[in-house]
PDB file of N, CA, C and O in Angstrom:
ATOM      1  N   MET A   1     -18.440   6.273   9.472  1.00  0.00           N
ATOM      2  CA  MET A   1     -17.106   5.881   9.058  1.00  0.00           C
ATOM      3  C   MET A   1     -17.181   4.452   8.511  1.00  0.00           C
ATOM      4  O   MET A   1     -17.753   3.565   9.142  1.00  0.00           O
ATOM      5  N   SER A   2     -16.601   4.248   7.343  1.00  0.00           N
ATOM      6  CA  SER A   2     -16.579   2.933   6.715  1.00  0.00           C
ATOM      7  C   SER A   2     -15.242   2.250   6.982  1.00  0.00           C
ATOM      8  O   SER A   2     -14.235   2.906   7.248  1.00  0.00           O
ATOM      9  N   ASN A   3     -15.252   0.930   6.908  1.00  0.00           N
ATOM     10  CA  ASN A   3     -14.016   0.147   7.006  1.00  0.00           C
ATOM     11  C   ASN A   3     -13.648  -0.344   5.623  1.00  0.00           C
ATOM     12  O   ASN A   3     -14.509  -0.775   4.856  1.00  0.00           O
ATOM     13  N   TYR A   4     -12.371  -0.278   5.310  1.00  0.00           N
ATOM     14  CA  TYR A   4     -11.862  -0.705   4.022  1.00  0.00           C
ATOM     15  C   TYR A   4     -10.760  -1.732   4.249  1.00  0.00           C
ATOM     16  O   TYR A   4     -10.065  -1.699   5.265  1.00  0.00           O
ATOM     17  N   ARG A   5     -10.608  -2.645   3.292  1.00  0.00           N
ATOM     18  CA  ARG A   5      -9.570  -3.671   3.384  1.00  0.00           C
ATOM     19  C   ARG A   5      -8.753  -3.647   2.089  1.00  0.00           C
ATOM     20  O   ARG A   5      -9.299  -3.780   0.993  1.00  0.00           O
ATOM     21  N   TYR A   6      -7.431  -3.473   2.237  1.00  0.00           N
ATOM     22  CA  TYR A   6      -6.545  -3.402   1.089  1.00  0.00           C
ATOM     23  C   TYR A   6      -5.294  -4.254   1.318  1.00  0.00           C
ATOM     24  O   TYR A   6      -4.832  -4.424   2.447  1.00  0.00           O
ATOM     25  N   THR A   7      -4.774  -4.771   0.235  1.00  0.00           N
ATOM     26  CA  THR A   7      -3.489  -5.461   0.259  1.00  0.00           C
ATOM     27  C   THR A   7      -2.392  -4.416   0.136  1.00  0.00           C
ATOM     28  O   THR A   7      -2.481  -3.501  -0.683  1.00  0.00           O
ATOM     29  N   ILE A   8      -1.356  -4.559   0.958  1.00  0.00           N
ATOM     30  CA  ILE A   8      -0.183  -3.692   0.836  1.00  0.00           C
ATOM     31  C   ILE A   8       1.008  -4.561   0.432  1.00  0.00           C
ATOM     32  O   ILE A   8       1.078  -5.742   0.773  1.00  0.00           O
ATOM     33  N   ILE A   9       1.932  -3.957  -0.294  1.00  0.00           N
ATOM     34  CA  ILE A   9       3.157  -4.640  -0.690  1.00  0.00           C
ATOM     35  C   ILE A   9       4.324  -3.928  -0.025  1.00  0.00           C
ATOM     36  O   ILE A   9       4.507  -2.723  -0.200  1.00  0.00           O
ATOM     37  N   LEU A  10       5.111  -4.675   0.737  1.00  0.00           N
ATOM     38  CA  LEU A  10       6.289  -4.126   1.408  1.00  0.00           C
ATOM     39  C   LEU A  10       7.514  -4.459   0.574  1.00  0.00           C
ATOM     40  O   LEU A  10       7.834  -5.630   0.365  1.00  0.00           O
ATOM     41  N   HIS A  11       8.199  -3.423   0.099  1.00  0.00           N
ATOM     42  CA  HIS A  11       9.385  -3.573  -0.727  1.00  0.00           C
ATOM     43  C   HIS A  11      10.609  -3.268   0.136  1.00  0.00           C
ATOM     44  O   HIS A  11      10.813  -2.108   0.494  1.00  0.00           O
ATOM     45  N   PRO A  12      11.439  -4.271   0.486  1.00  0.00           N
ATOM     46  CA  PRO A  12      12.630  -3.994   1.293  1.00  0.00           C
ATOM     47  C   PRO A  12      13.607  -3.098   0.531  1.00  0.00           C
ATOM     48  O   PRO A  12      13.819  -3.276  -0.668  1.00  0.00           O
ATOM     49  N   ASP A  13      14.194  -2.140   1.235  1.00  0.00           N
ATOM     50  CA  ASP A  13      15.207  -1.268   0.656  1.00  0.00           C
ATOM     51  C   ASP A  13      16.565  -1.867   1.012  1.00  0.00           C
ATOM     52  O   ASP A  13      17.032  -1.729   2.143  1.00  0.00           O
ATOM     53  N   GLN A  14      17.193  -2.529   0.052  1.00  0.00           N
ATOM     54  CA  GLN A  14      18.451  -3.240   0.294  1.00  0.00           C
ATOM     55  C   GLN A  14      19.604  -2.296   0.635  1.00  0.00           C
ATOM     56  O   GLN A  14      20.525  -2.689   1.350  1.00  0.00           O
ATOM     57  N   GLU A  15      19.568  -1.076   0.143  1.00  0.00           N
ATOM     58  CA  GLU A  15      20.683  -0.144   0.351  1.00  0.00           C
ATOM     59  C   GLU A  15      20.585   0.636   1.652  1.00  0.00           C
ATOM     60  O   GLU A  15      21.582   0.794   2.357  1.00  0.00           O
ATOM     61  N   GLU A  16      19.385   1.129   1.981  1.00  0.00           N
ATOM     62  CA  GLU A  16      19.238   2.001   3.140  1.00  0.00           C
ATOM     63  C   GLU A  16      18.477   1.349   4.288  1.00  0.00           C
ATOM     64  O   GLU A  16      18.393   1.918   5.376  1.00  0.00           O
ATOM     65  N   GLY A  17      17.920   0.159   4.057  1.00  0.00           N
ATOM     66  CA  GLY A  17      17.133  -0.504   5.086  1.00  0.00           C
ATOM     67  C   GLY A  17      15.709   0.009   5.069  1.00  0.00           C
ATOM     68  O   GLY A  17      15.390   0.952   4.344  1.00  0.00           O
ATOM     69  N   GLY A  18      14.871  -0.595   5.847  1.00  0.00           N
ATOM     70  CA  GLY A  18      13.468  -0.204   5.910  1.00  0.00           C
ATOM     71  C   GLY A  18      12.675  -0.750   4.740  1.00  0.00           C
ATOM     72  O   GLY A  18      13.142  -1.616   4.000  1.00  0.00           O
ATOM     73  N   TYR A  19      11.466  -0.229   4.585  1.00  0.00           N
ATOM     74  CA  TYR A  19      10.540  -0.728   3.581  1.00  0.00           C
ATOM     75  C   TYR A  19       9.796   0.431   2.916  1.00  0.00           C
ATOM     76  O   TYR A  19       9.442   1.415   3.565  1.00  0.00           O
ATOM     77  N   THR A  20       9.571   0.295   1.628  1.00  0.00           N
ATOM     78  CA  THR A  20       8.648   1.158   0.912  1.00  0.00           C
ATOM     79  C   THR A  20       7.368   0.356   0.758  1.00  0.00           C
ATOM     80  O   THR A  20       7.413  -0.839   0.463  1.00  0.00           O
ATOM     81  N   VAL A  21       6.228   1.003   0.956  1.00  0.00           N
ATOM     82  CA  VAL A  21       4.940   0.317   0.890  1.00  0.00           C
ATOM     83  C   VAL A  21       4.105   0.890  -0.244  1.00  0.00           C
ATOM     84  O   VAL A  21       3.963   2.106  -0.374  1.00  0.00           O
ATOM     85  N   THR A  22       3.553   0.000  -1.066  1.00  0.00           N
ATOM     86  CA  THR A  22       2.617   0.403  -2.110  1.00  0.00           C
ATOM     87  C   THR A  22       1.292  -0.301  -1.873  1.00  0.00           C
ATOM     88  O   THR A  22       1.225  -1.338  -1.212  1.00  0.00           O
ATOM     89  N   VAL A  23       0.231   0.291  -2.433  1.00  0.00           N
ATOM     90  CA  VAL A  23      -1.123  -0.252  -2.298  1.00  0.00           C
ATOM     91  C   VAL A  23      -1.659  -0.432  -3.725  1.00  0.00           C
ATOM     92  O   VAL A  23      -2.108   0.534  -4.341  1.00  0.00           O
ATOM     93  N   PRO A  24      -1.613  -1.662  -4.252  1.00  0.00           N
ATOM     94  CA  PRO A  24      -2.004  -1.864  -5.657  1.00  0.00           C
ATOM     95  C   PRO A  24      -3.378  -1.310  -6.028  1.00  0.00           C
ATOM     96  O   PRO A  24      -3.555  -0.815  -7.141  1.00  0.00           O
ATOM     97  N   ALA A  25      -4.334  -1.381  -5.139  1.00  0.00           N
ATOM     98  CA  ALA A  25      -5.693  -0.910  -5.448  1.00  0.00           C
ATOM     99  C   ALA A  25      -5.813   0.609  -5.400  1.00  0.00           C
ATOM    100  O   ALA A  25      -6.803   1.166  -5.873  1.00  0.00           O
ATOM    101  N   LEU A  26      -4.809   1.286  -4.830  1.00  0.00           N
ATOM    102  CA  LEU A  26      -4.838   2.742  -4.698  1.00  0.00           C
ATOM    103  C   LEU A  26      -3.579   3.332  -5.339  1.00  0.00           C
ATOM    104  O   LEU A  26      -2.636   3.691  -4.632  1.00  0.00           O
ATOM    105  N   PRO A  27      -3.557   3.435  -6.662  1.00  0.00           N
ATOM    106  CA  PRO A  27      -2.378   3.990  -7.337  1.00  0.00           C
ATOM    107  C   PRO A  27      -1.990   5.353  -6.750  1.00  0.00           C
ATOM    108  O   PRO A  27      -2.837   6.220  -6.532  1.00  0.00           O
ATOM    109  N   GLY A  28      -0.698   5.513  -6.506  1.00  0.00           N
ATOM    110  CA  GLY A  28      -0.209   6.763  -5.944  1.00  0.00           C
ATOM    111  C   GLY A  28      -0.139   6.772  -4.430  1.00  0.00           C
ATOM    112  O   GLY A  28       0.421   7.698  -3.843  1.00  0.00           O
ATOM    113  N   CYS A  29      -0.695   5.762  -3.789  1.00  0.00           N
ATOM    114  CA  CYS A  29      -0.647   5.666  -2.326  1.00  0.00           C
ATOM    115  C   CYS A  29       0.619   4.896  -1.956  1.00  0.00           C
ATOM    116  O   CYS A  29       0.661   3.668  -2.023  1.00  0.00           O
ATOM    117  N   ILE A  30       1.656   5.650  -1.561  1.00  0.00           N
ATOM    118  CA  ILE A  30       2.969   5.083  -1.259  1.00  0.00           C
ATOM    119  C   ILE A  30       3.469   5.686   0.046  1.00  0.00           C
ATOM    120  O   ILE A  30       3.260   6.870   0.314  1.00  0.00           O
ATOM    121  N   THR A  31       4.130   4.864   0.857  1.00  0.00           N
ATOM    122  CA  THR A  31       4.725   5.354   2.091  1.00  0.00           C
ATOM    123  C   THR A  31       5.938   4.499   2.397  1.00  0.00           C
ATOM    124  O   THR A  31       6.319   3.643   1.599  1.00  0.00           O
ATOM    125  N   GLN A  32       6.550   4.731   3.562  1.00  0.00           N
ATOM    126  CA  GLN A  32       7.708   3.940   3.942  1.00  0.00           C
ATOM    127  C   GLN A  32       7.840   3.905   5.452  1.00  0.00           C
ATOM    128  O   GLN A  32       7.203   4.676   6.169  1.00  0.00           O
ATOM    129  N   GLY A  33       8.689   2.987   5.925  1.00  0.00           N
ATOM    130  CA  GLY A  33       8.968   2.885   7.347  1.00  0.00           C
ATOM    131  C   GLY A  33      10.308   2.214   7.563  1.00  0.00           C
ATOM    132  O   GLY A  33      10.775   1.461   6.709  1.00  0.00           O
ATOM    133  N   ASP A  34      10.930   2.483   8.704  1.00  0.00           N
ATOM    134  CA  ASP A  34      12.238   1.914   9.013  1.00  0.00           C
ATOM    135  C   ASP A  34      12.162   0.438   9.388  1.00  0.00           C
ATOM    136  O   ASP A  34      13.113  -0.312   9.170  1.00  0.00           O
ATOM    137  N   THR A  35      11.018   0.018   9.959  1.00  0.00           N
ATOM    138  CA  THR A  35      10.805  -1.381  10.315  1.00  0.00           C
ATOM    139  C   THR A  35       9.512  -1.852   9.668  1.00  0.00           C
ATOM    140  O   THR A  35       8.728  -1.042   9.174  1.00  0.00           O
ATOM    141  N   MET A  36       9.292  -3.152   9.669  1.00  0.00           N
ATOM    142  CA  MET A  36       8.060  -3.666   9.083  1.00  0.00           C
ATOM    143  C   MET A  36       6.840  -3.132   9.846  1.00  0.00           C
ATOM    144  O   MET A  36       5.851  -2.736   9.231  1.00  0.00           O
ATOM    145  N   ASP A  37       6.907  -3.121  11.166  1.00  0.00           N
ATOM    146  CA  ASP A  37       5.785  -2.609  11.961  1.00  0.00           C
ATOM    147  C   ASP A  37       5.518  -1.134  11.671  1.00  0.00           C
ATOM    148  O   ASP A  37       4.365  -0.721  11.548  1.00  0.00           O
ATOM    149  N   GLU A  38       6.581  -0.347  11.562  1.00  0.00           N
ATOM    150  CA  GLU A  38       6.412   1.076  11.262  1.00  0.00           C
ATOM    151  C   GLU A  38       5.850   1.265   9.855  1.00  0.00           C
ATOM    152  O   GLU A  38       5.000   2.127   9.634  1.00  0.00           O
ATOM    153  N   ALA A  39       6.326   0.459   8.905  1.00  0.00           N
ATOM    154  CA  ALA A  39       5.828   0.561   7.535  1.00  0.00           C
ATOM    155  C   ALA A  39       4.337   0.234   7.466  1.00  0.00           C
ATOM    156  O   ALA A  39       3.593   0.890   6.737  1.00  0.00           O
ATOM    157  N   ILE A  40       3.903  -0.761   8.209  1.00  0.00           N
ATOM    158  CA  ILE A  40       2.480  -1.125   8.240  1.00  0.00           C
ATOM    159  C   ILE A  40       1.662  -0.003   8.860  1.00  0.00           C
ATOM    160  O   ILE A  40       0.604   0.350   8.339  1.00  0.00           O
ATOM    161  N   ALA A  41       2.136   0.565   9.967  1.00  0.00           N
ATOM    162  CA  ALA A  41       1.427   1.677  10.610  1.00  0.00           C
ATOM    163  C   ALA A  41       1.351   2.880   9.666  1.00  0.00           C
ATOM    164  O   ALA A  41       0.313   3.534   9.570  1.00  0.00           O
ATOM    165  N   MET A  42       2.446   3.165   8.978  1.00  0.00           N
ATOM    166  CA  MET A  42       2.459   4.282   8.032  1.00  0.00           C
ATOM    167  C   MET A  42       1.503   4.015   6.872  1.00  0.00           C
ATOM    168  O   MET A  42       0.860   4.937   6.369  1.00  0.00           O
ATOM    169  N   ALA A  43       1.410   2.753   6.449  1.00  0.00           N
ATOM    170  CA  ALA A  43       0.493   2.389   5.364  1.00  0.00           C
ATOM    171  C   ALA A  43      -0.953   2.648   5.778  1.00  0.00           C
ATOM    172  O   ALA A  43      -1.743   3.151   4.980  1.00  0.00           O
ATOM    173  N   LYS A  44      -1.299   2.313   6.997  1.00  0.00           N
ATOM    174  CA  LYS A  44      -2.665   2.559   7.474  1.00  0.00           C
ATOM    175  C   LYS A  44      -2.988   4.051   7.427  1.00  0.00           C
ATOM    176  O   LYS A  44      -4.074   4.442   7.000  1.00  0.00           O
ATOM    177  N   ASP A  45      -2.044   4.878   7.865  1.00  0.00           N
ATOM    178  CA  ASP A  45      -2.258   6.328   7.820  1.00  0.00           C
ATOM    179  C   ASP A  45      -2.357   6.825   6.379  1.00  0.00           C
ATOM    180  O   ASP A  45      -3.226   7.636   6.057  1.00  0.00           O
ATOM    181  N   ALA A  46      -1.467   6.340   5.516  1.00  0.00           N
ATOM    182  CA  ALA A  46      -1.467   6.782   4.122  1.00  0.00           C
ATOM    183  C   ALA A  46      -2.765   6.388   3.422  1.00  0.00           C
ATOM    184  O   ALA A  46      -3.321   7.172   2.653  1.00  0.00           O
ATOM    185  N   ILE A  47      -3.245   5.182   3.688  1.00  0.00           N
ATOM    186  CA  ILE A  47      -4.498   4.729   3.079  1.00  0.00           C
ATOM    187  C   ILE A  47      -5.662   5.578   3.572  1.00  0.00           C
ATOM    188  O   ILE A  47      -6.503   5.999   2.779  1.00  0.00           O
ATOM    189  N   ARG A  48      -5.715   5.830   4.868  1.00  0.00           N
ATOM    190  CA  ARG A  48      -6.792   6.651   5.424  1.00  0.00           C
ATOM    191  C   ARG A  48      -6.799   8.043   4.793  1.00  0.00           C
ATOM    192  O   ARG A  48      -7.851   8.541   4.392  1.00  0.00           O
ATOM    193  N   LEU A  49      -5.632   8.662   4.706  1.00  0.00           N
ATOM    194  CA  LEU A  49      -5.542   9.998   4.112  1.00  0.00           C
ATOM    195  C   LEU A  49      -5.888   9.976   2.620  1.00  0.00           C
ATOM    196  O   LEU A  49      -6.523  10.902   2.114  1.00  0.00           O
ATOM    197  N   HIS A  50      -5.477   8.935   1.930  1.00  0.00           N
ATOM    198  CA  HIS A  50      -5.790   8.803   0.507  1.00  0.00           C
ATOM    199  C   HIS A  50      -7.302   8.698   0.305  1.00  0.00           C
ATOM    200  O   HIS A  50      -7.867   9.355  -0.569  1.00  0.00           O
ATOM    201  N   ILE A  51      -7.946   7.871   1.119  1.00  0.00           N
ATOM    202  CA  ILE A  51      -9.404   7.706   1.027  1.00  0.00           C
ATOM    203  C   ILE A  51     -10.111   9.010   1.360  1.00  0.00           C
ATOM    204  O   ILE A  51     -11.042   9.406   0.658  1.00  0.00           O
ATOM    205  N   GLU A  52      -9.678   9.687   2.431  1.00  0.00           N
ATOM    206  CA  GLU A  52     -10.294  10.961   2.805  1.00  0.00           C
ATOM    207  C   GLU A  52     -10.169  11.979   1.679  1.00  0.00           C
ATOM    208  O   GLU A  52     -11.100  12.744   1.427  1.00  0.00           O
ATOM    209  N   SER A  53      -9.036  11.993   1.007  1.00  0.00           N
ATOM    210  CA  SER A  53      -8.826  12.908  -0.113  1.00  0.00           C
ATOM    211  C   SER A  53      -9.760  12.580  -1.276  1.00  0.00           C
ATOM    212  O   SER A  53     -10.342  13.482  -1.878  1.00  0.00           O
ATOM    213  N   LEU A  54      -9.904  11.297  -1.591  1.00  0.00           N
ATOM    214  CA  LEU A  54     -10.815  10.897  -2.662  1.00  0.00           C
ATOM    215  C   LEU A  54     -12.251  11.328  -2.346  1.00  0.00           C
ATOM    216  O   LEU A  54     -12.949  11.865  -3.206  1.00  0.00           O
ATOM    217  N   ILE A  55     -12.677  11.091  -1.122  1.00  0.00           N
ATOM    218  CA  ILE A  55     -14.039  11.453  -0.716  1.00  0.00           C
ATOM    219  C   ILE A  55     -14.234  12.964  -0.791  1.00  0.00           C
ATOM    220  O   ILE A  55     -15.257  13.436  -1.287  1.00  0.00           O
ATOM    221  N   ALA A  56     -13.249  13.730  -0.297  1.00  0.00           N
ATOM    222  CA  ALA A  56     -13.346  15.192  -0.322  1.00  0.00           C
ATOM    223  C   ALA A  56     -13.440  15.731  -1.751  1.00  0.00           C
ATOM    224  O   ALA A  56     -14.071  16.761  -1.986  1.00  0.00           O
ATOM    225  N   GLU A  57     -12.813  15.034  -2.704  1.00  0.00           N
ATOM    226  CA  GLU A  57     -12.840  15.457  -4.097  1.00  0.00           C
ATOM    227  C   GLU A  57     -14.027  14.880  -4.860  1.00  0.00           C
ATOM    228  O   GLU A  57     -14.174  15.116  -6.060  1.00  0.00           O
ATOM    229  N   GLY A  58     -14.877  14.122  -4.162  1.00  0.00           N
ATOM    230  CA  GLY A  58     -16.039  13.536  -4.810  1.00  0.00           C
ATOM    231  C   GLY A  58     -15.707  12.364  -5.727  1.00  0.00           C
ATOM    232  O   GLY A  58     -16.508  11.986  -6.582  1.00  0.00           O
ATOM    233  N   GLN A  59     -14.523  11.795  -5.540  1.00  0.00           N
ATOM    234  CA  GLN A  59     -14.090  10.664  -6.354  1.00  0.00           C
ATOM    235  C   GLN A  59     -14.530   9.346  -5.708  1.00  0.00           C
ATOM    236  O   GLN A  59     -14.691   9.278  -4.489  1.00  0.00           O
ATOM    237  N   PRO A  60     -14.722   8.309  -6.513  1.00  0.00           N
ATOM    238  CA  PRO A  60     -15.060   7.006  -5.932  1.00  0.00           C
ATOM    239  C   PRO A  60     -13.855   6.412  -5.206  1.00  0.00           C
ATOM    240  O   PRO A  60     -12.709   6.645  -5.589  1.00  0.00           O
ATOM    241  N   VAL A  61     -14.125   5.652  -4.169  1.00  0.00           N
ATOM    242  CA  VAL A  61     -13.074   4.964  -3.421  1.00  0.00           C
ATOM    243  C   VAL A  61     -12.956   3.546  -3.986  1.00  0.00           C
ATOM    244  O   VAL A  61     -13.898   2.761  -3.882  1.00  0.00           O
ATOM    245  N   PRO A  62     -11.807   3.209  -4.584  1.00  0.00           N
ATOM    246  CA  PRO A  62     -11.655   1.870  -5.142  1.00  0.00           C
ATOM    247  C   PRO A  62     -11.788   0.786  -4.078  1.00  0.00           C
ATOM    248  O   PRO A  62     -11.311   0.935  -2.953  1.00  0.00           O
ATOM    249  N   GLN A  63     -12.435  -0.288  -4.450  1.00  0.00           N
ATOM    250  CA  GLN A  63     -12.574  -1.447  -3.566  1.00  0.00           C
ATOM    251  C   GLN A  63     -11.668  -2.549  -4.100  1.00  0.00           C
ATOM    252  O   GLN A  63     -11.474  -2.666  -5.310  1.00  0.00           O
ATOM    253  N   GLU A  64     -11.135  -3.328  -3.229  1.00  0.00           N
ATOM    254  CA  GLU A  64     -10.317  -4.465  -3.634  1.00  0.00           C
ATOM    255  C   GLU A  64     -11.193  -5.703  -3.549  1.00  0.00           C
ATOM    256  O   GLU A  64     -11.367  -6.278  -2.475  1.00  0.00           O
ATOM    257  N   ASP A  65     -11.742  -6.109  -4.683  1.00  0.00           N
ATOM    258  CA  ASP A  65     -12.635  -7.260  -4.710  1.00  0.00           C
ATOM    259  C   ASP A  65     -11.902  -8.568  -4.509  1.00  0.00           C
ATOM    260  O   ASP A  65     -12.390  -9.471  -3.829  1.00  0.00           O
ATOM    261  N   GLU A  66     -10.733  -8.662  -5.101  1.00  0.00           N
ATOM    262  CA  GLU A  66      -9.928  -9.874  -4.975  1.00  0.00           C
ATOM    263  C   GLU A  66      -8.481  -9.442  -4.794  1.00  0.00           C
ATOM    264  O   GLU A  66      -7.963  -8.671  -5.602  1.00  0.00           O
ATOM    265  N   PRO A  67      -7.818  -9.928  -3.741  1.00  0.00           N
ATOM    266  CA  PRO A  67      -6.441  -9.499  -3.514  1.00  0.00           C
ATOM    267  C   PRO A  67      -5.530  -9.924  -4.665  1.00  0.00           C
ATOM    268  O   PRO A  67      -5.738 -10.975  -5.271  1.00  0.00           O
ATOM    269  N   PRO A  68      -4.520  -9.105  -4.963  1.00  0.00           N
ATOM    270  CA  PRO A  68      -3.577  -9.483  -6.016  1.00  0.00           C
ATOM    271  C   PRO A  68      -2.780 -10.712  -5.586  1.00  0.00           C
ATOM    272  O   PRO A  68      -2.610 -10.965  -4.393  1.00  0.00           O
ATOM    273  N   GLN A  69      -2.305 -11.454  -6.545  1.00  0.00           N
ATOM    274  CA  GLN A  69      -1.477 -12.626  -6.275  1.00  0.00           C
ATOM    275  C   GLN A  69      -0.020 -12.263  -6.502  1.00  0.00           C
ATOM    276  O   GLN A  69       0.321 -11.697  -7.541  1.00  0.00           O
ATOM    277  N   ALA A  70       0.823 -12.573  -5.567  1.00  0.00           N
ATOM    278  CA  ALA A  70       2.257 -12.304  -5.707  1.00  0.00           C
ATOM    279  C   ALA A  70       2.994 -13.642  -5.668  1.00  0.00           C
ATOM    280  O   ALA A  70       2.801 -14.448  -4.758  1.00  0.00           O
ATOM    281  N   ILE A  71       3.828 -13.856  -6.657  1.00  0.00           N
ATOM    282  CA  ILE A  71       4.654 -15.059  -6.684  1.00  0.00           C
ATOM    283  C   ILE A  71       6.065 -14.650  -7.079  1.00  0.00           C
ATOM    284  O   ILE A  71       6.266 -13.604  -7.698  1.00  0.00           O
ATOM    285  N   THR A  72       7.022 -15.461  -6.727  1.00  0.00           N
ATOM    286  CA  THR A  72       8.406 -15.241  -7.103  1.00  0.00           C
ATOM    287  C   THR A  72       8.762 -16.260  -8.174  1.00  0.00           C
ATOM    288  O   THR A  72       8.492 -17.451  -8.022  1.00  0.00           O
ATOM    289  N   ILE A  73       9.370 -15.787  -9.260  1.00  0.00           N
ATOM    290  CA  ILE A  73       9.771 -16.682 -10.327  1.00  0.00           C
ATOM    291  C   ILE A  73      11.249 -16.487 -10.637  1.00  0.00           C
ATOM    292  O   ILE A  73      11.796 -15.410 -10.397  1.00  0.00           O
ATOM    293  N   ASP A  74      11.896 -17.514 -11.165  1.00  0.00           N
ATOM    294  CA  ASP A  74      13.275 -17.432 -11.623  1.00  0.00           C
ATOM    295  C   ASP A  74      13.274 -17.247 -13.127  1.00  0.00           C
ATOM    296  O   ASP A  74      12.502 -17.899 -13.831  1.00  0.00           O
ATOM    297  N   VAL A  75      14.131 -16.364 -13.631  1.00  0.00           N
ATOM    298  CA  VAL A  75      14.247 -16.111 -15.057  1.00  0.00           C
ATOM    299  C   VAL A  75      15.727 -16.111 -15.424  1.00  0.00           C
ATOM    300  O   VAL A  75      16.519 -15.377 -14.832  1.00  0.00           O
ATOM    301  N   ALA A  76      16.090 -16.924 -16.387  1.00  0.00           N
ATOM    302  CA  ALA A  76      17.468 -16.921 -16.868  1.00  0.00           C
ATOM    303  C   ALA A  76      17.604 -15.890 -17.969  1.00  0.00           C
ATOM    304  O   ALA A  76      16.781 -15.838 -18.884  1.00  0.00           O
ATOM    305  N   ALA A  77      18.633 -15.073 -17.885  1.00  0.00           N
ATOM    306  CA  ALA A  77      18.862 -14.060 -18.934  1.00  0.00           C
ATOM    307  C   ALA A  77      20.343 -13.883 -19.160  1.00  0.00           C
ATOM    308  O   ALA A  77      20.748 -13.078 -19.999  1.00  0.00           O
TER     309      ALA A  77
END
C-alpha cells in the first residue's frame, strides 16, 4: 500500500451549509460533508476510492509535485 499526499479545496455552501470538496490533482474527485471534519474524512475516502479505481483500470495515479496556490483577490466590475 502506498501513501499519497494531495491538496483538497473546501468550498463552503452558503445556501445549504456544509462543504463541497475538490481535489485539484485528481479531476472528477469530488465529495461533500456537513462539517469541515466530515468533509475532510469524506475527502480521504473519495481520494482512496479514486486511486483504487485508477489502479484497477491500469491508469497512472497523478502525483502532486507542488501544491496549488490559492489567494483571494478583489476585482471591481
